[in-house]
C-alpha positions as CSV (number, residue, x, y, z in Angstrom):
1,M,0.0,0.0,0.0
2,S,1.1,3.5,-0.8
3,Q,2.9,5.5,1.9
4,Y,1.0,8.6,0.7
5,W,-2.5,7.3,1.4
6,T,-4.5,8.6,4.3
7,D,-5.6,6.3,7.0
8,I,-9.1,6.2,5.6
9,V,-7.9,5.1,2.2
10,H,-5.8,2.3,3.8
11,Q,-9.0,1.1,5.6
12,L,-11.3,1.2,2.6
13,N,-12.8,-2.0,1.0
14,P,-13.9,-0.6,-2.3
15,Y,-17.0,-1.7,-4.2
16,V,-16.3,-4.4,-6.8
17,P,-18.3,-3.8,-10.0
18,G,-19.5,-6.6,-12.3
19,E,-17.0,-7.9,-14.9
20,Q,-16.7,-5.9,-18.1
21,P,-14.2,-8.2,-19.8
22,Q,-12.4,-7.3,-23.0
23,D,-10.9,-10.7,-24.0
24,M,-13.8,-12.0,-26.0
25,Q,-17.5,-11.5,-26.8
26,Y,-19.7,-12.7,-24.0
27,I,-23.4,-13.0,-23.4
28,K,-23.5,-10.5,-20.5
29,L,-26.0,-11.5,-17.9
30,N,-23.9,-10.2,-15.0
31,T,-24.5,-6.4,-14.6
32,N,-28.3,-6.0,-14.9
33,E,-28.0,-3.9,-18.0
34,N,-31.1,-3.6,-20.2
35,P,-30.8,-6.1,-23.2
36,Y,-32.6,-3.6,-25.5
37,P,-31.3,-0.3,-26.9
38,P,-32.5,3.1,-25.7
39,S,-35.4,4.8,-27.3
40,P,-34.9,5.4,-31.1
41,S,-35.9,9.1,-30.5
42,I,-32.6,9.6,-28.8
43,L,-30.7,9.3,-32.1
44,K,-32.5,12.3,-33.5
45,V,-31.6,14.3,-30.4
46,V,-27.9,13.4,-30.7
47,E,-27.8,14.0,-34.5
48,S,-29.4,17.5,-34.2
49,F,-27.6,18.6,-31.0
50,P,-26.1,22.1,-31.3
51,I,-22.5,21.2,-30.9
52,D,-21.4,24.8,-30.5
53,T,-23.1,24.9,-27.1
54,L,-20.6,22.4,-25.7
55,R,-18.1,25.3,-25.3
56,R,-20.3,26.5,-22.5
57,Y,-20.8,25.0,-19.1
58,P,-24.1,23.1,-18.8
59,D,-27.0,24.3,-16.6
60,P,-25.8,23.4,-13.1
61,E,-29.4,22.7,-12.0
62,S,-30.3,20.7,-15.2
63,T,-33.5,22.7,-15.1
64,D,-35.1,21.3,-18.3
65,L,-34.5,17.7,-17.2
66,A,-35.7,18.5,-13.6
67,N,-38.9,20.0,-15.1
68,S,-39.4,16.9,-17.2
69,L,-38.9,14.5,-14.3
70,A,-41.2,16.6,-12.0
71,S,-43.9,16.5,-14.6
72,Y,-43.5,12.8,-15.2
73,H,-43.8,11.9,-11.6
74,G,-46.4,14.5,-10.5
75,L,-44.1,16.5,-8.3
76,K,-42.6,20.1,-8.2
77,T,-39.2,20.9,-9.7
78,N,-37.8,21.7,-6.3
79,Q,-38.5,18.1,-5.3
80,V,-36.0,16.7,-7.9
81,F,-32.3,16.3,-7.6
82,I,-30.2,15.0,-10.6
83,G,-26.8,13.4,-10.4
84,N,-24.1,11.6,-12.4
85,G,-25.6,8.1,-12.0
86,S,-27.7,7.0,-9.0
87,D,-24.4,5.9,-7.3
88,E,-23.4,9.6,-7.1
89,V,-26.9,10.5,-5.8
90,L,-26.5,7.9,-3.2
91,A,-23.0,9.1,-2.2
92,H,-24.3,12.7,-1.8
93,S,-27.2,11.3,0.2
94,F,-24.9,9.5,2.6
95,Q,-22.9,12.7,3.1
96,A,-26.0,14.9,3.5
97,F,-28.1,12.8,5.9
98,F,-26.4,9.8,7.5
99,K,-23.4,11.1,9.5
100,Q,-25.4,10.9,12.7
101,S,-24.8,9.9,16.4
102,K,-26.9,6.8,15.8
103,P,-26.2,4.1,13.2
104,L,-27.6,3.9,9.7
105,L,-29.7,0.8,9.2
106,F,-29.9,-1.4,6.0
107,P,-30.4,-5.1,5.2
108,D,-27.5,-7.5,5.7
109,I,-28.0,-8.6,2.1
110,S,-28.4,-5.5,-0.1
111,Y,-26.5,-3.2,-2.4
112,S,-22.8,-3.7,-1.5
113,F,-22.0,-0.1,-2.1
114,Y,-23.8,0.9,1.1
115,P,-21.0,-0.3,3.5
116,V,-18.4,1.2,1.1
117,Y,-20.0,4.6,1.4
118,C,-20.1,4.2,5.2
119,G,-16.4,3.4,5.2
120,L,-15.5,6.3,3.0
121,Y,-17.6,8.9,4.9
122,Q,-16.9,7.4,8.4
123,I,-20.6,6.6,9.0
124,D,-21.6,4.2,11.8
125,Y,-24.0,1.5,10.5
126,K,-25.9,-1.6,11.5
127,T,-27.1,-4.3,9.2
128,I,-30.5,-5.9,9.8
129,P,-30.7,-9.6,8.8
130,L,-33.2,-10.6,6.2
131,D,-35.5,-13.4,7.3
132,D,-35.1,-17.0,6.2
133,D,-37.0,-16.2,3.0
134,F,-34.7,-13.2,2.3
135,C,-37.4,-10.7,3.1
136,V,-37.0,-7.5,5.1
137,T,-37.9,-7.8,8.8
138,L,-39.9,-4.6,9.4
139,E,-40.0,-4.6,13.2
140,Q,-36.2,-4.4,13.5
141,Y,-36.2,-1.0,11.7
142,A,-38.2,0.5,14.6
143,Q,-35.1,0.9,16.7
144,P,-33.3,4.2,17.2
145,N,-31.3,5.1,14.1
146,G,-29.5,7.8,12.2
147,G,-31.3,6.8,8.9
148,V,-32.6,3.9,6.9
149,I,-31.8,2.8,3.4
150,I,-33.5,-0.1,1.6
151,P,-33.3,-1.1,-2.1
152,N,-36.8,-1.8,-3.4
153,P,-36.8,-4.3,-5.0
154,N,-33.9,-5.5,-3.0
155,A,-30.6,-6.3,-4.7
156,P,-29.3,-8.9,-5.2
157,T,-32.4,-10.8,-4.0
158,G,-34.9,-9.1,-6.3
159,I,-37.7,-9.3,-3.7
160,A,-39.9,-6.2,-3.4
161,L,-41.6,-4.5,-0.4
162,G,-45.2,-3.2,-0.7
163,L,-46.0,0.4,0.1
164,D,-47.7,-0.6,3.3
165,A,-44.3,-2.0,4.5
166,I,-42.5,1.1,3.5
167,E,-45.1,3.3,5.3
168,T,-44.5,1.2,8.5
169,I,-40.8,2.0,8.4
170,L,-41.5,5.7,7.7
171,K,-44.0,5.9,10.6
172,N,-41.5,4.4,13.0
173,T,-38.6,6.7,12.5
174,N,-37.9,10.4,12.4
175,S,-34.7,9.9,10.4
176,V,-34.3,10.1,6.7
177,V,-35.5,7.0,4.9
178,I,-34.1,6.3,1.4
179,I,-35.9,3.9,-0.9
180,D,-33.4,2.9,-3.6
181,E,-35.6,2.1,-6.6
182,A,-33.0,1.2,-9.3
183,Y,-35.2,-1.8,-10.3
184,V,-38.7,-0.6,-9.4
185,D,-40.0,-0.5,-13.0
186,Y,-39.9,-4.2,-13.4
187,D,-43.0,-5.0,-11.3
188,A,-42.6,-3.2,-7.9
189,E,-44.7,-0.3,-6.6
190,S,-42.8,3.0,-6.3
191,A,-42.8,4.9,-3.1
192,I,-43.0,8.2,-5.0
193,R,-46.7,8.5,-4.2
194,L,-45.8,8.8,-0.5
195,I,-43.3,11.7,-0.8
196,N,-45.8,14.5,0.0
197,Q,-47.0,12.6,3.1
198,Y,-43.6,11.9,4.6
199,P,-41.0,14.7,4.6
200,N,-38.3,12.3,5.6
201,L,-38.7,10.1,2.5
202,L,-36.2,10.2,-0.3
203,V,-36.7,8.0,-3.4
204,I,-33.7,7.4,-5.7
205,Q,-34.1,6.1,-9.3
206,T,-31.8,5.7,-12.3
207,F,-31.8,5.8,-16.1
208,S,-29.4,2.9,-16.2
209,K,-31.8,-0.1,-16.0
210,S,-35.3,0.3,-17.5
211,R,-34.3,3.2,-19.8
212,S,-31.2,1.4,-21.2
213,L,-28.9,4.3,-20.5
214,A,-26.3,2.8,-18.2
215,G,-23.5,4.2,-20.4
216,L,-24.9,7.8,-19.9
217,R,-24.6,7.9,-16.1
218,L,-27.8,9.6,-14.9
219,G,-29.7,9.1,-11.7
220,Y,-32.0,11.3,-9.6
221,A,-33.6,11.7,-6.2
222,L,-37.2,12.7,-5.4
223,G,-38.4,14.1,-2.1
224,N,-39.3,17.0,0.1
225,A,-37.7,20.3,-1.0
226,D,-35.7,20.5,2.2
227,L,-34.0,17.1,1.4
228,I,-33.3,18.2,-2.2
229,E,-31.7,21.4,-0.9
230,G,-29.5,19.4,1.3
231,L,-28.4,17.3,-1.7
232,N,-27.7,20.5,-3.7
233,R,-25.5,21.9,-0.9
234,V,-23.4,18.8,-1.0
235,K,-23.3,18.7,-4.8
236,N,-22.3,22.3,-5.1
237,S,-19.5,21.7,-2.6
238,F,-18.2,18.8,-4.8
239,N,-19.1,19.4,-8.5
240,S,-21.5,22.1,-9.6
241,Y,-21.8,20.6,-13.2
242,P,-22.4,16.8,-12.9
243,I,-24.7,16.5,-15.9
244,D,-23.5,17.4,-19.3
245,S,-25.8,19.1,-21.9
246,I,-26.1,16.1,-24.2
247,A,-27.0,13.7,-21.3
248,S,-29.7,16.0,-20.2
249,A,-31.2,16.2,-23.7
250,V,-31.0,12.5,-24.2
251,A,-32.7,11.8,-20.9
252,I,-35.6,14.1,-21.7
253,A,-36.1,12.3,-25.0
254,S,-36.2,9.0,-23.2
255,I,-38.8,10.3,-20.7
256,E,-41.0,11.5,-23.6
257,D,-41.0,8.1,-25.3
258,E,-43.4,6.4,-22.9
259,A,-44.6,3.8,-25.4
260,Y,-41.1,2.4,-26.1
261,F,-40.3,2.4,-22.4
262,Q,-43.4,0.3,-21.6
263,Q,-42.7,-2.0,-24.5
264,C,-39.2,-2.8,-23.3
265,R,-40.2,-3.1,-19.7
266,E,-42.9,-5.6,-20.5
267,Q,-40.6,-7.7,-22.7
268,V,-38.0,-8.0,-19.9
269,I,-40.7,-9.0,-17.4
270,A,-42.0,-11.7,-19.9
271,S,-38.5,-13.0,-20.4
272,R,-37.9,-13.1,-16.7
273,D,-41.0,-15.2,-16.1
274,W,-39.9,-17.6,-18.8
275,L,-36.4,-17.9,-17.5
276,N,-37.6,-18.4,-14.0
277,Q,-39.7,-21.4,-15.0
278,A,-36.9,-22.8,-17.1
279,L,-34.5,-22.6,-14.2
280,V,-37.0,-24.3,-11.9
281,E,-37.3,-27.2,-14.4
282,L,-33.5,-27.6,-14.1
283,A,-33.8,-28.0,-10.3
284,F,-32.9,-24.4,-9.3
285,K,-34.5,-22.6,-6.4
286,V,-35.3,-19.1,-7.7
287,L,-36.3,-16.2,-5.4
288,P,-39.4,-14.3,-6.4
289,S,-38.2,-11.3,-8.4
290,S,-39.7,-7.9,-9.2
291,S,-36.5,-6.8,-10.9
292,N,-34.6,-7.5,-14.2
293,F,-32.6,-10.3,-12.6
294,L,-33.0,-13.6,-10.8
295,L,-31.2,-15.0,-7.8
296,A,-31.0,-18.8,-8.1
297,E,-29.5,-21.7,-6.3
298,H,-29.2,-25.2,-7.7
299,Q,-30.2,-28.1,-5.5
300,S,-26.9,-30.0,-6.0
301,A,-24.4,-28.1,-8.2
302,L,-22.2,-25.5,-6.6
303,A,-22.6,-21.9,-7.7
304,Q,-18.9,-21.3,-8.1
305,T,-18.7,-24.3,-10.5
306,L,-21.6,-23.2,-12.5
307,Y,-20.3,-19.7,-12.8
308,T,-16.9,-20.9,-13.9
309,E,-18.3,-23.4,-16.5
310,L,-20.7,-20.8,-17.9
311,R,-17.8,-18.3,-18.3
312,K,-15.9,-20.9,-20.3
313,L,-18.9,-21.2,-22.6
314,G,-19.0,-17.4,-23.1
315,I,-21.8,-16.6,-20.7
316,L,-21.3,-14.2,-17.7
317,V,-23.4,-14.3,-14.6
318,R,-22.7,-12.9,-11.2
319,H,-21.5,-14.9,-8.2
320,F,-21.2,-13.3,-4.8
321,K,-19.1,-14.6,-1.9
322,T,-21.4,-12.9,0.6
323,K,-22.6,-15.2,3.4
324,R,-26.0,-16.8,2.9
325,I,-26.0,-16.2,-0.8
326,D,-22.6,-17.6,-1.7
327,N,-24.2,-20.6,-3.4
328,Y,-26.5,-18.5,-5.5
329,L,-26.1,-17.0,-9.0
330,R,-27.5,-13.6,-9.9
331,I,-28.7,-13.8,-13.5
332,S,-29.6,-10.6,-15.4
333,I,-32.5,-10.9,-17.9
334,G,-31.2,-10.8,-21.5
335,T,-33.1,-11.1,-24.7
336,D,-35.1,-14.3,-25.3
337,K,-32.2,-15.6,-27.5
338,E,-29.7,-15.0,-24.7
339,C,-32.0,-16.6,-22.1
340,R,-32.4,-19.7,-24.2
341,A,-28.6,-19.8,-24.7
342,L,-28.1,-19.8,-20.9
343,I,-30.6,-22.6,-20.4
344,T,-28.9,-24.7,-23.2
345,A,-25.5,-24.1,-21.6
346,L,-26.8,-25.0,-18.1
347,K,-28.3,-28.2,-19.4
348,S,-24.9,-29.2,-21.0
349,I,-23.1,-28.4,-17.7
350,L,-25.6,-30.2,-15.4
């Protein structure tokens, strides 16, 4: 380790992203990307974009995009915060709300970036075990805390909470509650409708999954205007211009093409349901998913073995070494052709 690092850097356990290998062409079912391209209307926006404007700094508030998101979700513009990917929005949220005298609470099996942020920003936290069925145990979030963050649907389990469960958590804490909705469009119910009832609720979403824009890096938070102002204070103390002009224009075009968004969303859900059944027929236990991935465990084959053999056949899935799910594979939903190729490969391995 470098002698020039600070003590905090020495202590960090950085987040490990899914593989993006360059050695060959793979069927990528490991990073929960959308298998379908973005809205075709985006191409027109890019082709006609006034290039001369790129010599100017972009709007620091991304006002046009904020207006578009506010209108789409039935909120006011001052209830919208936009960041360079939902990971950046999460990072600013941890800085803005979770450095408290009491610990932050989140599930023991959830997005593995949460403990990384806690390490980076020196935030005390406590993990709450999921139950034996990998579901959130609501009563344990009623304890004193400095905040709560829960992915809904949860990742990497894919299991969703209903709004009644989220309300139970909100009613039992005065701290900020973040519902991380990266996968909400694939069959879960968004907590956005609760925002005006609960001033401590912040909902975070992304353009990476259901809108096929992972390469663009756009995420946003929705909540009470006071929470949004807190995020802006952190953002403007870090990077006043996180969203470039082209990204903003592309995102607006994506929002406006609702028909294409719904078509792709429904196709992914249909493919997920088919793949779920196909895996069950191969003796996998598959957790009920409201996301664009499945978490599955074979009744006899080891997950590490399956992961390795699939990789040899040019198919990437995700294998975690986290306790309780270390014999599961997380499988992103691909096209129907990619899903069939996965099942064919598993049959040959098994």
